[in-house]
C-alpha positions, 0 to 999 in steps of 0.5 A, spaced: 589 488 270 586 485 264 585 489 257 579 492 256 576 490 250 568 490 248 563 485 248 561 481 242 554 484 243 557 491 243 561 491 237 554 489 234 551 494 236 556 499 233 557 495 227 549 496 225 550 503 227 555 504 222 552 501 216 545 504 217 541 499 221 537 503 225 533 500 230 527 500 229 520 495 228 515 496 222 508 498 225 505 503 230 503 499 237 500 502 243 501 502 250 495 503 254 494 509 258 492 505 264 499 502 265 501 508 268 495 511 271 491 505 274 493 504 282 491 497 282 496 496 277 501 499 281 500 495 287 501 489 282 507 492 280 510 493 286 508 486 289 510 482 283 516 486 280 519 490 285 518 485 291 521 479 287 525 482 282 533 483 283 534 490 282 539 495 282 540 499 289 547 503 287 554 504 283 560 500 287 563 507 287 558 509 292 562 504 297 569 505 294 572 503 300 572 496 306 568 498 312 563 504 309 556 504 309 550 508 306 543 508 309 537 508 304 530 509 304 528 510 297 525 503 296 520 502 302 524 499 308 530 502 312 536 499 308 543 499 309 548 498 304 555 496 307 562 494 305 565 490 310 573 489 312 574 484 306 570 488 301 564 484 300 557 488 299 552 487 302 544 490 303 541 489 310 535 491 313 538 497 318 534 495 324 537 492 330 536 485 332 535 488 340 528 493 339 528 494 332 531 501 333 534 504 326 542 503 327 544 509 322 540 515 320 541 520 315 543 518 308 550 520 307 557 514 307 559 512 315 566 510 314 567 505 320 568 498 322 563 498 327 556 500 327 553 502 334 546 502 335 544 509 338 539 506 343 542 500 347 549 500 343 548 493 341 554 493 336 555 490 329 561 489 324 560 491 317 559 484 315 553 484 319 555 480 325 553 481 332 559 482 336 558 486 343 552 488 348 552 492 354 551 487 360 551 481 356 550 478 364 542 480 363 541 476 356 543 469 360 544 463 354 544 469 349 547 467 343 550 472 339 550 468 332 543 469 332 542 476 332 546 479 326 543 483 321 538 481 317 541 480 310 537 481 303 540 477 298 546 481 295 550 480 289 556 486 286 559 485 279 561 489 273 561 496 277 554 495 280 551 492 287 544 488 286 539 486 292 532 483 292 527 483 298 526 475 295 529 470 299 530 465 293 532 471 288 536 469 282 542 474 280 543 470 273 540 475 269 544 480 272 551 476 271 550 476 264 551 484 264 558 483 267 562 482 262 559 489 258 560 493 264 567 490 265 568 494 258 567 501 260 571 499 267 564 501 270 568 498 277 574 503 277 570 509 276 569 515 282 563 517 284 563 525 283 556 527 285 549 523 286 543 527 287 535 524 288 529 527 285 522 526 287 518 526 279 510 526 280 510 521 274 509 513 274 516 510 273 514 506 266 514 514 264 521 515 266 524 509 263 519 510 256 524 516 256 530 513 256 528 507 251 527 511 245 532 516 241 526 519 238 526 525 242 533 527 243 534 532 238 527 535 240 526 535 247 534 536 248 534 540 242 537 546 247 543 542 251 544 535 248 541 534 241 546 537 237 551 532 239 546 526 236 544 524 228 537 523 229 534 516 228 542 513 228 541 508 233 541 500 234 539 496 240 538 488 243 535 485 250 539 481 254 535 477 258 530 482 261 534 488 260 535 492 254 542 495 251 542 501 246 547 505 242 546 512 239 550 515 234 553 521 235 555 528 230 561 524 227 562 520 222 559 513 224 560 510 217 568 510 217 568 508 225 574 502 225 571 497 229 577 495 232 578 501 235 574 501 242 576 508 244 574 512 238 567 507 238 566 510 244 567 517 242 562 517 237 557 512 239 553 513 246 551 506 249 545 505 254 543 499 258 535 499 261 536 494 267 530 491 269 525 493 272 527 500 273 535 502 272 537 506 267 545 507 265 548 512 260 555 511 258 558 517 255 565 517 252 568 520 259 563 519 263 557 515 266 550 516 269 546 511 272 539 512 275 535 508 279 527 509 280 524 507 285 517 507 285 513 510 291 506 511 288 502 510 282 504 518 280 510 518 283 517 516 283 523 517 286 530 518 282 537 517 284 542 520 280 550 518 280 555 520 275 561 517 275 568 519 272 574 515 271 578 519 277 577 524 282 578 531 279 586 533 281 585 540 279 581 546 279 580 546 272 578 538 273 573 540 278 570 546 274 569 541 268 565 536 272 561 540 276 559 543 269 557 537 266 553 534 273 549 541 272 548 540 264 545 533 265 542 532 272 539 540 272 538 541 265 537 534 261 535 530 266 530 534 271 529 540 266 527 535 260 526 528 261 523 528 268 519 534 267 516 531 259 514 525 264 511 529 269 507 532 263 506 526 261 503 524 267 499 530 268 495 529 261 494 522 262 490 522 268 486 527 265 483 521 260 484 526 254 487 519 251 486 511 253 492 509 249 499 511 247 501 511 240 508 508 238 512 509 232 517 505 229 523 508 233 520 507 239 520 499 239 524 499 246 518 502 249 514 496 247 518 491 248 519 494 256 512 494 257 511 486 254 517 485 260 513 488 265 506 484 263 510 478 263 511 479 270 505 481 271 502 474 269 507 470 272 504 467 279 
């Protein structure tokens, strides 16, 4: 295995923190309240962003072994994430090619080399190929090779599985992130837990919460706030995606940029993957949040927690269970998602016609500019 080393971009963010170069703009900006409340706009976002752009569906750790499959319904169509016998990841429509029956029910991983339709027992390998059907004599002239599962464009690299509904989708923008995620050994992590939250807010309000650190010492005062330094942050962009770093409560000015382990202990890195995925890379674990918009005022958020290896002792298991409870139930659901829902409630009241962004909220401004550009594209 190659040695894990940070990318120049990651080191540049750490250097900016060490030398007090905070990420900020020089002026107040605004976002129209209608960006979060207008149903017609939400429909346009669905058509021009979520039906076109590549998006993360899950970490690779969801399918750690060959011959595994997981049903997924969060994106509006029945999907099946699969890893075939050769270890290749695929995203299929979870639909039998015979009569359109859903193939796999539930939402838990299935470990099998074959998927059998519950209706007429048409059988598929996890590469999507149709390998058998009862009474083939009743389908004269039938060619099994033409009846494989409908595969959507799929890309796996750097520990993430991406897909798109657009047959012509390019994953170039996703590929540019691979080296960054390799620096965190994302592809070697163990999935400790996952849970889906139903949040009564526009999806962009949830994204906004992870695009600035201005709220950390206030909203998270009783949970993770004390671990961070106020306003000690840096950030940049990688295509439509954003990368940021927030200083922990430590001697960041004395950081050794040649010591990646020490940097990770003093800085929390985060990635906001366009259109709607958030990654928080803490010193010893990773949180991934995949947003799946359902309506102008409703979004499903699937939280994943990845850790370096499976817990091997009761003490280790207890440690990670407490960490998961703090983050998933406390920090995210109890604070970030709750704040988004409260914001949605306030915006829908009509009390304000625009949101005001200060100089420490420049990440939000960039994100909304990217959304606007995609909506304007034909």
